[in-house]
N, C-alpha and C positions, 0 to 999 in steps of 0.2 A: 377362448374362455380360460381364465387363470386356473391353475391347479394348486389349491391350498392343501397343506397338511400340517400336522402338529408333531413336533419332536419333543418328547418328554425329557426334561432336565433333572427333575427331582420328584420323588414320591415319598410322602410321609403318611402316617396313619390318618391324618386329617386333611390332607391336601396334595395338590400336584402343581408343578410349574412346567410350562411349555414354551418353546420358541415356535412362533408361527412362521411358516415358510410359504412363499408363493413361487412356483416354478424353481424351487431349490434355493431361493434367496430369502434371508430373514427379513420379515416385514412387521414383526411385532412380537409381543409376549403375552402370555395368559397365565394368571395365577388363579387356581380354584381352591376353595376351602369348604370342607364338608362338616356340617353340623346337623344334628337331628332334624329331619324334615326340610332341610334347606341346603342348596349349594350356592355359595356366594363367591363371586369372582371379580377380577379386574383384568380388562383387556386393554393393552396399549398397542395401537397400530400406526403405521406410517401415514403421514398426511396425504399421500397420493391415493389412498384407497377411497373408492366411491361408497356411498351409502348402501348400494346393492351388494358390494363385496363384503361390507361389514355385516349385513344381514345374512349373507351366505355363511360367513364365519360363525355367527351366532347360532344358526341352524345346526352347523356341524358340532358346535360345543354341546348344544342341547341333545342332539340325536346320537352322536358318536362318542363323545367323551363322558358325559355324565351318566348316560345309560350303560356304558361299558364297565364302569366301576361298580355297578350294581347297588348304588345308594338309593334307598327309598326316600323320595323327596316330594314335598308338596309344591315347592317353588324353586326357581332358578333366578338369581339376581346377579347381573353382571354390569359393572360400571365400565363404560368404554371411553377411552381417552385417545385422541388422535393428535399426532404431532411428529416431530423429527427426533431421532435418536441422538442424544448428546454423547453417549458413551457409557462406560462401566467404571465404577469406583470399587476398589477392594481395600480392606483394612490393612493388608500387608504392603500395598503399593498406593501411596496417597495421591497419585496423579490420576486424572481423568483420562481414560483411554477412549479415543473417539470412536463413534459408531461406524457401522458399515457404510461405505460409499459417501460419507460426508467429510469433506476436508476442511470445513469451516470450524475453527476452534470455538468452544462455548465462550460466551461473554458473561461477565459478572460472576459473583461468588454465591455459593450456597451455604 
């Protein structure tokens, strides 16, 4: 069974960003935003994850992350996207740096 965990990258008064790791390897990203009565998020995961694994991650988000911050909420809404990591773009370096473990350069422009 895979061992998932979340590594926090950023915390603000209204949200948090995490790298999702499986057995120590990055397999996704989670962004959570806190508004009164609601936690809204976006989860992007590797195309290799099964629906069961995604459901396990969602349970962890619900039970471990949102409860841990102590936000009173009526609902948790998370948009889940599944695909491959193309890389990271930064303003200071206009090149796209390829994602982990993918040696195929991205095609097309954004």
